[in-house]
N, C-alpha and C positions, 0 to 999 in steps of 0.2 A: 583527460576524462573528467566529466562533470561529477563532482562529489556531493551534490545536493542530496538531501534525504530522499526526495521523490525519485531522482535518477538511480540512486542506490537500490531502492526497493524495486524499481522496474527491472534493473539488471538481475536482481535476485530471481524474479519470476521468469526471466529468460533462461537462467541456469536451472530453475526448477519449474518447468512448464506444467507440471502436474498439480501445482498449487496456485490458489488465488489468495491474495492478501486483502482483507477488509480493514482499512485504517480509519479509526475514529480520531478526528482532530478538532481543535478549536482554534479559531483565528479571531482575536479580540473577543467579541461577545457572541460570535457565530460558531455553530458547530456544523460539521460535515462528516460524511462517511464516503471514503474513496475506495473503489475497487482497483486493484493492481493485478494485471494478468498478462503474461507473455510479453512483457516490456511496455505495456500501455497502462495509463491511469485514466479513470473516469469517475467523476463525482456521481454519487447516487442520490444526492439531495438538491443539487444545484446544477445549472447548465454548465457544460464543459466546453471550453473554447475550441473552435475548429483548428486553430493554429497549434501544431504540436510543440512549438517553442514557448507557448504560454504554460507555465507549470500549473498542474492541477493541485499539487501539494507544495505551496510556497514555503520558503525557508523560515518564515516567521511563524508558521503554524506550530502549535503545541500538540504532540501526539499523545492522545489519551490512552489508546490501546490498539493492538493489532491482533487480528484473528487470522490464523492459517486455515484455509479450507481446501479440501480436495476438489480438483477439477473433474468434470464440469460443475460450475457453480449453479445450484438451484436455490434461489432465495426462499422458496417455500420449504425446502428440506436440505439445508446445508449439512455437509459431512465435515465436521470440524476435526482438524488435526491437532490444533492447539488454540485456546481462547485466552483473551485478555493479556497478551504478551506486552511487556513494557518495552520502551525504546531500547533500554540497556540490554535486555534479553535478545531483542531483534538484532542489535549490533553484533552479538556473539554469533548468531546464525549467518549474518552477512560475512563475517570473517571466516566462518567455516567453509563458505563457497568461494572465498577469495575476492570479496568486494569490500 
């Protein structure tokens, strides 16, 4: 099993399909926001590769924060479950669901 951060977050949303994760990251000097839902990731600020083997969340990315949002995601009126989660706190949630 791939233990990259992106794959672990995708697996989390497979196990919790009622949640959408919005992940704020920085890579070098660029920032991005990635939506993770039902096992798939998509950039909300940049183009996403068509090839599913190209990671949307590269391992060198620094996670700034993660928001847990109730599905379905409506960007104009998101229903937050939890906001501003650190990677350390998210790791605890991943362990809770066995990832």
